[in-house]
C-alpha positions as CSV (number, residue, x, y, z in Angstrom):
1,M,-40.1,52.2,5.9
2,K,-36.9,53.1,6.4
3,K,-34.4,51.3,4.3
4,T,-31.9,48.1,5.4
5,N,-28.3,48.9,4.7
6,I,-25.9,45.9,4.8
7,L,-21.9,46.5,5.3
8,F,-19.2,43.6,4.6
9,T,-15.8,44.1,5.8
10,C,-13.1,42.0,4.6
11,A,-15.5,41.4,1.2
12,G,-12.8,39.6,-0.4
13,R,-14.0,36.7,-2.7
14,R,-17.2,36.0,-1.2
15,N,-19.7,37.4,-3.8
16,Y,-22.0,35.1,-3.7
17,L,-22.9,36.4,-0.1
18,I,-23.3,39.9,-2.1
19,N,-25.4,38.7,-4.0
20,Y,-27.6,36.6,-2.0
21,F,-28.1,40.1,0.5
22,K,-28.9,41.6,-2.6
23,E,-32.0,39.6,-3.7
24,A,-33.2,39.3,-0.4
25,L,-33.0,43.1,0.2
26,G,-34.6,43.8,-2.9
27,A,-35.4,47.7,-2.8
28,K,-35.9,47.9,1.0
29,G,-31.8,48.7,0.9
30,K,-28.7,48.4,-0.4
31,V,-24.9,46.3,0.1
32,V,-21.6,48.2,1.2
33,A,-18.5,46.4,0.7
34,V,-15.4,47.2,1.9
35,D,-12.2,45.5,1.0
36,M,-8.2,46.9,2.0
37,Q,-8.0,46.6,-1.9
38,L,-10.2,47.9,-4.6
39,T,-9.8,44.8,-7.0
40,A,-11.3,42.4,-4.6
41,P,-13.7,40.9,-6.2
42,A,-17.0,40.8,-3.9
43,L,-16.3,44.6,-4.7
44,V,-17.5,44.2,-7.8
45,D,-21.7,43.3,-7.1
46,A,-21.6,45.7,-4.3
47,D,-23.9,48.4,-4.8
48,V,-21.3,50.7,-3.2
49,A,-17.6,49.6,-2.5
50,K,-15.2,51.4,-1.2
51,K,-11.2,50.8,0.1
52,V,-10.7,50.8,4.0
53,P,-6.9,50.2,5.8
54,G,-6.1,47.1,6.8
55,I,-7.6,45.4,9.7
56,Y,-4.4,46.2,12.2
57,D,-3.7,49.7,10.5
58,P,-4.8,52.4,13.7
59,S,-6.9,54.0,11.4
60,Y,-9.4,51.5,10.8
61,I,-12.1,50.9,12.9
62,S,-12.4,55.1,12.4
63,A,-12.3,54.1,8.7
64,L,-15.9,52.2,9.2
65,K,-17.3,54.6,12.0
66,E,-17.2,57.1,8.9
67,I,-19.0,54.5,6.9
68,I,-21.6,53.4,8.9
69,V,-22.4,57.0,9.4
70,D,-22.1,58.1,6.0
71,E,-24.0,55.0,4.3
72,Q,-26.8,54.9,7.3
73,I,-25.4,51.2,7.8
74,S,-28.4,49.0,9.7
75,A,-26.0,46.3,10.3
76,V,-22.1,45.0,10.0
77,I,-21.2,41.6,9.0
78,S,-17.4,40.3,8.7
79,L,-16.2,38.0,6.5
80,N,-12.6,37.6,8.3
81,D,-11.4,35.2,11.2
82,L,-8.4,37.5,11.6
83,E,-11.0,40.7,11.8
84,L,-13.9,38.8,14.2
85,P,-11.2,39.8,17.5
86,I,-11.5,43.3,16.7
87,L,-14.7,44.4,15.7
88,S,-16.0,42.1,19.1
89,E,-13.9,44.9,20.7
90,H,-15.2,47.6,19.4
91,K,-18.4,46.1,19.0
92,S,-20.4,48.6,21.7
93,E,-19.0,51.6,19.8
94,L,-19.7,51.1,16.5
95,E,-23.5,50.1,17.5
96,A,-23.6,53.5,18.9
97,L,-23.5,54.6,15.7
98,G,-27.0,53.1,15.1
99,A,-25.9,50.0,13.2
100,H,-26.1,46.0,14.6
101,I,-22.8,44.3,14.6
102,I,-23.6,41.0,13.8
103,I,-20.9,39.4,15.5
104,S,-20.2,37.7,18.8
105,D,-18.8,38.7,22.0
106,P,-15.2,38.2,22.8
107,R,-15.4,35.2,24.5
108,V,-16.9,33.0,21.9
109,I,-14.4,35.0,19.2
110,S,-11.5,33.9,21.5
111,I,-12.7,30.4,22.2
112,A,-13.3,29.8,18.2
113,F,-10.4,31.5,16.9
114,D,-7.8,29.9,19.6
115,K,-7.8,26.3,18.4
116,W,-6.6,25.2,22.0
117,K,-9.5,27.1,23.6
118,T,-11.8,25.5,20.9
119,Y,-10.4,21.5,21.4
120,T,-11.0,22.4,25.6
121,F,-14.1,24.0,24.9
122,F,-15.5,21.0,23.1
123,K,-14.1,18.5,26.1
124,E,-15.9,20.6,28.8
125,I,-19.7,20.5,27.0
126,G,-19.0,17.1,26.2
127,V,-18.7,17.1,22.7
128,D,-16.1,14.5,20.8
129,T,-13.7,16.5,19.4
130,P,-9.6,14.5,18.1
131,K,-6.9,14.8,20.4
132,T,-5.0,17.8,20.7
133,Y,-1.2,18.6,22.1
134,L,0.0,22.2,22.8
135,N,3.4,21.3,22.4
136,L,5.6,18.9,20.5
137,E,7.1,17.2,24.1
138,D,3.4,16.4,24.7
139,A,2.7,15.0,21.1
140,Q,5.8,13.0,21.5
141,S,5.3,11.6,25.1
142,A,1.2,10.2,23.8
143,I,2.9,8.9,20.8
144,E,5.4,7.1,22.6
145,T,2.6,5.3,25.2
146,G,0.1,5.1,22.0
147,E,-2.4,7.6,22.9
148,L,-1.7,9.0,20.0
149,E,-0.5,7.4,16.5
150,Y,0.8,8.6,13.3
151,P,-0.4,10.2,10.9
152,V,-1.2,13.9,12.9
153,I,-1.7,17.0,11.9
154,I,0.7,20.2,12.3
155,K,-1.9,23.4,12.3
156,P,-1.5,26.9,13.3
157,R,-3.2,27.6,16.9
158,W,-4.8,30.7,15.8
159,G,-5.5,30.0,11.9
160,S,-7.5,31.0,9.0
161,A,-8.6,29.5,6.1
162,S,-6.0,25.6,6.2
163,I,-3.4,28.3,6.0
164,S,0.2,26.0,6.9
165,I,-1.9,22.7,7.4
166,D,0.4,19.8,7.3
167,I,0.3,16.2,7.5
168,A,3.4,13.8,9.3
169,E,3.4,10.5,8.9
170,N,6.2,9.6,11.4
171,E,8.8,11.6,13.7
172,D,11.6,12.9,11.3
173,E,8.1,14.7,9.4
174,L,6.7,16.0,12.3
175,K,9.8,17.6,14.2
176,L,10.5,19.1,11.1
177,A,6.7,20.2,9.8
178,Y,6.6,21.9,13.7
179,Q,9.9,23.6,13.1
180,L,8.8,24.9,9.6
181,Q,5.2,25.9,10.8
182,H,7.0,28.1,13.8
183,I,8.6,30.0,10.9
184,K,6.0,30.1,8.5
185,V,3.4,31.3,11.3
186,K,6.0,34.2,11.9
187,K,6.7,35.5,8.5
188,S,2.6,35.2,7.9
189,I,-0.5,36.9,8.6
190,L,-0.9,34.9,11.6
191,S,1.9,36.7,13.2
192,T,0.3,39.2,14.8
193,A,-2.5,36.6,16.2
194,S,0.2,34.6,17.6
195,A,2.0,36.8,19.4
196,E,0.3,36.2,22.3
197,D,2.0,33.1,22.7
198,M,4.3,32.1,19.6
199,G,6.1,29.8,21.5
200,Q,3.0,27.3,21.5
201,S,1.5,29.0,18.3
202,I,1.3,25.4,16.7
203,L,-1.1,22.5,17.8
204,I,-0.6,19.0,17.2
205,Q,-4.1,17.2,16.5
206,E,-5.3,13.6,15.8
207,K,-6.2,12.9,12.2
208,I,-9.6,11.8,12.4
209,N,-10.4,9.3,8.8
210,G,-13.8,9.4,8.5
211,E,-16.2,11.5,6.5
212,E,-16.1,15.0,6.4
213,Y,-19.2,17.2,7.2
214,G,-19.6,21.0,7.1
215,I,-22.4,22.9,9.2
216,D,-23.6,25.9,9.9
217,I,-25.1,26.6,13.0
218,L,-27.9,29.5,13.2
219,N,-28.8,31.3,16.2
220,D,-30.7,34.6,16.4
221,L,-29.3,38.2,17.0
222,N,-29.9,37.5,21.0
223,G,-27.7,34.3,20.7
224,N,-30.9,31.4,21.0
225,H,-30.9,28.9,19.1
226,Y,-32.7,28.8,16.0
227,S,-31.6,25.4,13.7
228,S,-28.6,23.9,11.7
229,F,-27.9,22.9,8.5
230,V,-25.2,20.0,7.6
231,R,-23.3,19.2,4.4
232,R,-21.4,16.1,3.6
233,K,-18.6,17.1,2.1
234,L,-17.1,15.5,-1.5
235,A,-14.3,17.7,-2.5
236,M,-12.4,20.6,-1.0
237,R,-10.1,23.0,-2.7
238,S,-7.9,25.6,-0.8
239,G,-9.8,25.0,2.6
240,E,-12.9,25.2,1.3
241,T,-16.0,23.1,0.3
242,D,-15.8,22.8,-3.6
243,K,-18.5,19.9,-3.8
244,A,-20.8,18.9,-1.3
245,V,-24.0,17.4,-0.3
246,S,-27.2,18.2,2.1
247,V,-27.8,16.3,4.8
248,I,-30.9,15.6,7.3
249,D,-30.0,14.3,10.9
250,E,-31.6,15.0,14.1
251,N,-28.6,13.2,16.0
252,Y,-25.8,16.4,14.4
253,A,-29.1,18.4,14.9
254,E,-28.6,17.7,18.7
255,I,-24.9,18.3,19.1
256,A,-25.2,21.4,16.9
257,K,-28.0,22.6,19.6
258,K,-25.6,21.7,22.9
259,I,-22.9,23.5,20.8
260,A,-25.2,26.7,20.2
261,E,-26.7,27.0,23.4
262,H,-23.1,27.0,25.2
263,T,-21.9,29.6,22.9
264,K,-24.8,31.8,22.8
265,H,-23.1,32.9,19.5
266,V,-24.9,35.6,17.4
267,G,-25.9,34.8,13.7
268,N,-24.0,31.9,11.2
269,M,-21.9,29.8,12.9
270,D,-19.7,27.7,10.2
271,C,-18.5,24.7,11.6
272,D,-16.8,21.2,10.7
273,F,-16.9,17.9,12.3
274,F,-16.1,14.2,11.2
275,V,-17.9,11.1,11.9
276,K,-15.9,8.0,12.0
277,D,-17.5,4.7,13.5
278,D,-21.0,6.6,14.0
279,K,-18.7,8.7,16.2
280,V,-19.3,12.8,15.8
281,Y,-15.6,14.8,15.9
282,Y,-15.9,18.6,16.5
283,L,-12.8,20.3,15.0
284,E,-13.5,23.5,14.5
285,M,-16.0,26.6,15.2
286,N,-16.2,30.1,13.0
287,P,-18.3,32.6,14.2
288,R,-19.2,33.6,10.9
289,F,-20.5,32.9,7.2
290,G,-17.9,30.6,5.6
291,G,-17.1,29.2,2.4
292,G,-19.6,26.0,2.8
293,Y,-22.6,28.7,2.9
294,P,-23.8,28.2,-0.5
295,F,-24.5,24.7,0.0
296,S,-27.3,25.4,2.6
297,H,-28.5,28.4,0.8
298,E,-29.0,26.2,-2.3
299,A,-30.6,23.5,-0.1
300,G,-32.9,25.7,0.5
301,V,-32.1,28.1,3.7
302,N,-32.0,31.8,3.3
303,T,-30.3,33.2,6.1
304,P,-30.1,36.7,4.6
305,A,-33.6,36.8,4.5
306,I,-33.8,35.6,8.1
307,Y,-31.3,38.1,9.1
308,L,-33.7,41.3,7.2
309,A,-36.6,39.6,9.1
310,W,-34.7,39.6,12.7
311,L,-32.9,43.1,12.1
312,R,-37.0,44.4,11.2
313,G,-37.9,42.9,14.4
314,A,-39.6,39.8,13.1
315,S,-39.7,36.4,14.9
316,D,-41.0,33.9,12.9
317,V,-38.6,33.0,10.2
318,D,-39.7,29.7,9.2
319,Q,-41.2,30.7,5.4
320,Y,-37.2,31.2,4.7
321,N,-36.4,27.8,5.9
322,K,-37.5,25.5,3.0
323,F,-33.8,22.8,4.0
324,K,-34.3,19.6,1.7
325,E,-31.4,16.8,2.1
326,G,-29.8,15.3,-1.0
327,L,-29.6,18.1,-3.0
328,M,-25.8,17.9,-4.3
329,F,-23.6,21.1,-5.6
330,S,-20.8,21.8,-6.8
331,K,-18.5,25.4,-7.2
332,C,-17.2,26.8,-10.1
333,D,-14.8,29.9,-11.0
334,K,-16.0,32.9,-13.2
335,M,-14.1,36.2,-13.9
336,M,-15.2,39.0,-12.8
337,P,-14.1,42.9,-14.6
338,I,-12.3,45.2,-12.2
339,A,-12.5,48.7,-13.2
340,L,-8.9,50.2,-13.2
């Protein structure tokens, strides 16, 4: 049997995913990880580690093509929001080399990456979402009429990893935060992504004071919905879930299915939602593995094994889904030795 070799791009700190896939592969394949820095922690655990140019470098796609051929890659998985539009755009030419690019089509990536499009998408399919405004004037008008109340969230329209998210308690804070956000975005890694509409690159959003949840919505490699896996967040750190407990709820599953059937996204999609007064408010969609995936995995769903089964042509993957509710986990840090 031909070996299944997996390439992780923008590997960063996702050591757990590297190891989950290595465990699922066993002796039937290898994990190749790349990053623009050879000191990226995840590269330590990969079977093969390579340095590549930054994602906005003109030679980036060429570098990936070379690795796909040299390492006989079966599938490519991206771990970075900012890279998703790039890989999605070049998906067909990369797949022409024989690798399956596990990424959604440009329409889905655009909806998820542009938080304003995310908001309008949820509204269109009937999924509740916090009130969101595209500019300061509209938000101020909504506050004056009572449609929106303080505190409010100010965040980048094209954002990643909770970069530059602020909370404003009054009008002065709102004006200052809004102005500062524009300055921060222009100076940050988000500047390239926000160049499409820098003048409207900051959103003002209703703050929902409720319980926060994360969910992995899993579709197969053809975009057909398989299942979803929920966790109630108990603690956050640097924009990622730090402590959580697994949850099974029929209502949450039905909403997730509706989203999955409208996006037809490929593979795993990490989403956030709040629950207030028994009402579910979806905030964001990230069509990739997110920082909350380990909580799903440890609660019983082995998505790496499911991916591998799908890649090898299997359709029955229920043997890898033993997800249970009420299981609580917490992340911890560990030191990784880096070769100089």
